[in-house]
C-alpha positions in Angstrom: 23.3 58.2 -29.5 23.2 58.8 -33.2 20.3 60.8 -34.6 17.9 58.7 -36.7 19.1 59.8 -40.2 22.8 59.3 -39.3 22.0 55.8 -37.9 20.3 54.9 -41.1 23.3 56.2 -43.1 25.7 54.2 -41.0 23.7 51.0 -41.4 23.5 51.5 -45.2 27.2 52.2 -45.4 28.1 49.1 -43.3 26.1 46.9 -45.7 23.7 45.8 -42.9 20.5 47.1 -44.3 19.0 43.7 -45.0 19.2 42.9 -41.2 18.0 46.3 -39.9 15.2 46.3 -42.5 13.5 43.3 -40.8 13.9 44.8 -37.3 12.3 48.1 -38.4 9.5 46.4 -40.2 8.6 44.1 -37.3 8.4 47.1 -35.0 6.1 48.8 -37.4 3.9 45.7 -37.4 3.6 45.8 -33.6 2.6 49.5 -33.7 0.0 49.0 -36.5 -1.7 45.8 -35.3 -3.6 47.4 -32.4 -5.0 50.1 -34.7 -6.8 47.5 -36.9 -10.3 46.1 -36.4 -10.4 42.3 -35.8 -11.5 41.5 -39.4 -8.2 42.8 -40.7 -5.1 40.7 -40.5 -1.5 42.0 -40.7 1.1 39.6 -42.2 4.8 39.8 -42.9 5.4 38.3 -46.4 8.8 37.6 -47.8 10.9 36.3 -50.7 14.5 35.2 -51.2 16.7 37.6 -53.3 20.0 36.6 -54.9 22.5 39.4 -55.1 25.3 39.1 -57.7 28.4 41.3 -57.6 28.3 44.5 -59.5 31.7 43.9 -61.0 33.1 40.9 -62.8 35.0 38.5 -60.6 38.7 37.9 -61.3 39.2 35.0 -63.7 41.9 32.4 -63.1 43.5 30.4 -65.9 43.9 26.8 -64.6 45.3 25.4 -67.8 47.8 27.0 -70.2 46.7 28.5 -73.4 47.5 25.2 -75.2 48.2 21.9 -73.5 49.6 18.8 -75.2 48.8 15.3 -74.1 50.3 12.0 -75.4 48.0 9.2 -76.2 48.4 6.1 -74.0 50.0 3.0 -75.7 49.1 -0.5 -74.9 51.8 -2.5 -73.2 53.9 -4.6 -75.6 52.7 -2.8 -78.7 54.9 -0.9 -81.0 53.1 2.2 -82.3 54.1 3.5 -85.7 53.9 7.0 -84.3 52.8 8.9 -81.2 49.3 10.6 -81.5 49.2 14.1 -80.0 46.1 16.0 -79.0 45.6 19.7 -78.0 43.1 21.3 -75.8 41.9 25.0 -75.5 42.5 27.0 -72.3 40.1 26.4 -69.4 39.0 29.5 -67.4 37.5 29.2 -63.9 35.7 32.1 -62.3 34.5 32.2 -58.7 31.6 34.6 -58.3 30.5 35.8 -54.9 26.8 35.8 -54.4 24.7 36.7 -51.4 21.1 35.6 -50.6 18.9 37.4 -48.2 15.1 37.5 -47.5 13.2 40.6 -48.3 10.1 41.4 -46.2 7.0 43.6 -46.5 3.7 44.1 -44.6 0.4 43.1 -46.1 -3.1 43.8 -44.7 -5.8 41.3 -45.6 -9.5 41.6 -44.9 -11.3 38.5 -43.8 -13.3 36.4 -44.5 -12.3 37.0 -48.2 -8.6 37.0 -47.4 -8.4 40.0 -49.8 -5.2 42.1 -49.9 -6.3 45.7 -49.3 -3.0 47.4 -48.3 0.8 46.8 -48.7 3.7 48.5 -47.0 7.3 48.1 -48.1 10.6 49.6 -46.9 12.9 49.6 -50.0 16.1 47.5 -50.0 19.2 48.3 -52.0 18.3 45.7 -54.6 14.8 47.2 -55.0 16.6 50.3 -56.2 18.9 48.5 -58.7 22.0 48.4 -56.5 23.6 45.0 -57.2 20.6 43.4 -59.0 18.7 45.3 -61.7 16.4 42.3 -62.1 15.1 42.7 -58.6 14.4 46.4 -59.3 12.4 45.4 -62.4 10.6 42.7 -60.4 9.8 45.2 -57.6 8.3 47.7 -60.1 6.2 45.1 -61.7 4.9 44.0 -58.4 4.2 47.5 -57.4 2.3 48.2 -60.6 0.3 45.0 -60.1 -0.8 46.1 -56.6 -1.8 49.5 -57.8 -3.7 48.2 -60.8 -5.6 45.8 -58.4 -6.7 48.7 -56.2 -4.4 47.9 -53.3 -3.4 50.9 -51.1 0.3 51.1 -51.2 2.8 52.7 -48.8 6.5 52.7 -49.9 9.3 54.0 -47.7 12.7 54.9 -49.2 15.1 55.6 -46.3 18.2 54.8 -48.4 20.6 57.5 -49.6 22.0 55.5 -52.6 20.2 54.4 -55.7 17.5 55.7 -58.0 14.5 57.5 -56.6 11.5 55.4 -57.7 8.6 57.7 -56.9 5.5 57.9 -59.2 5.7 60.7 -61.8 3.1 63.0 -60.2 5.3 63.0 -57.0 8.6 63.6 -58.8 9.4 66.6 -56.6 10.1 64.0 -53.8 13.3 63.1 -55.7 15.0 66.2 -54.4 14.9 64.9 -50.8 17.4 62.5 -49.4 14.7 60.2 -48.2 11.0 59.9 -48.9 7.8 58.0 -48.4 4.7 58.0 -50.5 1.2 56.4 -50.4 -1.4 55.6 -53.0 -5.1 55.5 -52.0 -7.9 54.1 -54.2 -11.3 55.7 -53.7 -14.4 55.8 -56.0 -12.4 54.6 -59.0 -9.7 57.3 -58.5 -6.2 57.1 -57.2 -4.8 59.7 -54.8 -1.1 60.1 -54.1 0.6 61.7 -51.1 4.3 62.0 -50.4 6.6 62.9 -47.6 10.2 64.0 -48.0 13.0 64.7 -45.5 16.7 65.5 -45.4 19.5 64.9 -42.9 18.5 67.4 -40.2 14.8 66.6 -40.4 13.0 64.1 -38.1 11.4 61.1 -39.7 7.7 61.6 -40.4 4.6 60.0 -38.9 2.7 58.8 -41.9 -1.1 58.4 -42.3 -1.8 55.2 -44.1 -5.3 54.6 -45.5 -6.0 50.9 -45.3 -9.4 50.8 -46.8 -12.3 53.2 -47.1 -12.4 55.3 -43.9 -10.0 53.1 -42.1 -6.6 54.6 -41.6 -3.6 54.0 -39.3 -0.6 55.9 -38.1 2.7 54.6 -39.3 5.1 56.0 -36.7 8.4 55.7 -38.4 10.5 57.4 -35.7 9.1 55.4 -32.8 9.4 52.1 -34.7 13.0 53.0 -35.6 13.8 53.8 -31.9 12.4 50.5 -30.9 14.3 48.6 -33.5 17.6 50.3 -32.6 17.1 49.3 -29.0 16.1 45.7 -29.8 19.5 44.9 -31.4 21.6 47.8 -30.0 22.2 49.1 -33.5 24.1 52.2 -32.4 26.9 50.2 -30.9 26.8 47.7 -33.8 27.4 50.3 -36.5 30.0 52.2 -34.5 32.0 49.0 -34.0 31.7 47.9 -37.7 
């Protein structure tokens, strides 16, 4: 069986992250739910992302540079001369696009239905790979959550792409993978980060939901459960 970091690398290289991402997140949800009091609800939220290719698709010229067509004549008429028309070239491009759903966890407190905490595992498009607009959208959403006082946990288990950690945690960028959390307390924001490299085990992260309420986010256990659920080791070895 592959070690956890090698499995993540193989999944990323095979282009299967969008599928594994959901499996891992759902296992995290199952582990977190029993740790929450009944007045807190844990939801999976999603949105559809359109991924365009990074390079321009090959264009095919379907008409010559200049085409000449003769004007039709009415039967029985004797035209004085034949009218000629010219058209410009027509270019057709077929561009491959892929749509997938992006998922994250949100904790809401009832009865207000107020979002108090949000957990997201970054996707390649979040990091600007294939779609810079999704990266910008992700950063705007993250900033909005932080400004609203939501406790955010972000996990970057991808090797490729830009490291998008907050400036005070810039030292996390030297690690291959990282996770960081923002906690709001008494009008202040506290940041905490975890970084790991290929030989290191995945961390078990403490996630403050609200006030004194905190849960353990067991990344390695959830990953092991996800890999067993869809037999990810054999899937990436055969791809």
